[in-house]
C-alpha positions in Angstrom: 89.4 210.2 177.1 87.3 211.2 174.1 89.2 213.9 172.1 87.3 216.7 170.3 86.6 216.1 166.7 86.6 219.0 164.2 84.6 220.3 161.2 86.1 223.1 159.2 83.7 225.3 157.3 84.1 226.8 153.9 85.1 230.2 155.3 88.3 228.6 156.6 91.1 227.8 154.2 91.1 224.0 153.5 94.9 223.9 154.1 94.3 224.3 157.8 93.1 220.7 158.0 96.2 219.5 156.1 98.5 221.5 158.4 96.8 220.0 161.5 97.0 216.5 160.2 100.7 217.0 159.2 101.5 218.0 162.8 99.2 215.5 164.5 98.0 212.7 162.1 95.4 211.3 164.5 93.3 214.4 164.8 89.8 213.7 163.6 89.0 216.5 161.2 86.8 216.9 158.2 85.8 219.8 155.9 82.4 220.9 154.7 81.9 219.0 151.5 83.9 215.9 152.6 82.2 212.6 152.8 80.2 212.4 156.1 80.2 216.2 156.4 77.5 218.7 155.5 77.6 219.4 151.8 79.3 222.4 150.2 77.1 225.5 150.3 75.4 224.6 153.5 74.1 227.8 155.2 75.5 228.7 158.6 72.4 227.9 160.6 72.2 224.5 159.0 76.0 224.0 159.5 75.6 224.6 163.2 72.9 221.9 163.3 75.0 219.6 161.2 78.1 220.0 163.4 75.9 219.5 166.5 74.5 216.3 165.0 78.0 215.0 164.1 79.4 216.0 167.5 82.1 218.1 165.9 83.7 221.4 167.1 83.1 223.8 164.2 86.2 225.8 163.2 85.3 229.0 161.3 86.8 232.3 160.1 83.3 233.8 160.0 83.3 236.2 162.9 80.9 238.6 161.1 77.8 236.5 161.0 78.5 233.2 162.9 78.1 234.8 166.4 74.6 235.9 165.5 73.7 232.5 164.1 75.1 231.0 167.4 72.7 233.2 169.4 69.8 232.1 167.3 70.9 228.4 167.6 71.0 228.6 171.4 67.7 230.6 171.6 66.1 227.8 169.6 67.1 225.4 172.4 69.9 223.7 170.4 73.5 223.0 171.5 76.9 222.8 169.9 79.8 220.4 170.2 81.8 223.7 170.4 82.8 226.5 168.1 86.3 227.9 167.4 86.3 231.4 165.7 89.6 232.1 164.2 91.0 235.7 164.4 92.8 237.2 161.5 96.4 238.3 161.4 98.0 235.2 162.9 100.3 232.7 161.2 99.1 229.3 160.2 101.6 227.7 162.6 100.2 229.7 165.5 96.6 228.8 164.7 97.5 225.1 164.3 99.4 225.1 167.7 96.4 226.8 169.4 94.0 224.2 168.1 96.3 221.3 169.0 96.8 222.8 172.5 93.0 222.6 173.0 92.9 219.1 171.4 95.5 217.7 173.7 94.3 219.3 176.9 90.5 218.9 176.7 87.8 216.3 176.0 84.9 216.5 173.7 82.6 217.0 176.7 84.6 220.1 177.7 83.5 221.7 174.4 79.7 221.3 174.7 78.2 224.7 174.1 81.6 226.4 174.3 82.7 229.1 171.9 86.3 230.5 171.8 88.2 233.0 169.7 91.6 231.7 168.7 94.3 232.7 169.2 
């Protein structure tokens, strides 16, 4: 079973990746700006294209503009490997657990063109 792989954008605290890896070291997760990831400063529309090309579920805190960019992305005939929009006001441990719950119970194919709000 192919597990979802993740890309964390710059709107999301970088310590989320560390917390996920501390809890589950085999999670495949990179951050914008890491080697093999889109470079720092990549605009959201290009970030969606980059995540799509890398086959990575995009994790973002950007609930203000990302939904509109997603609509434009889909209207342009593009796809996603999935998007997780993080809600504010929840503990880091809760967010980590929610992401890991999805990681353990789904495949990468389950995430194609799927967008969820967590938690």
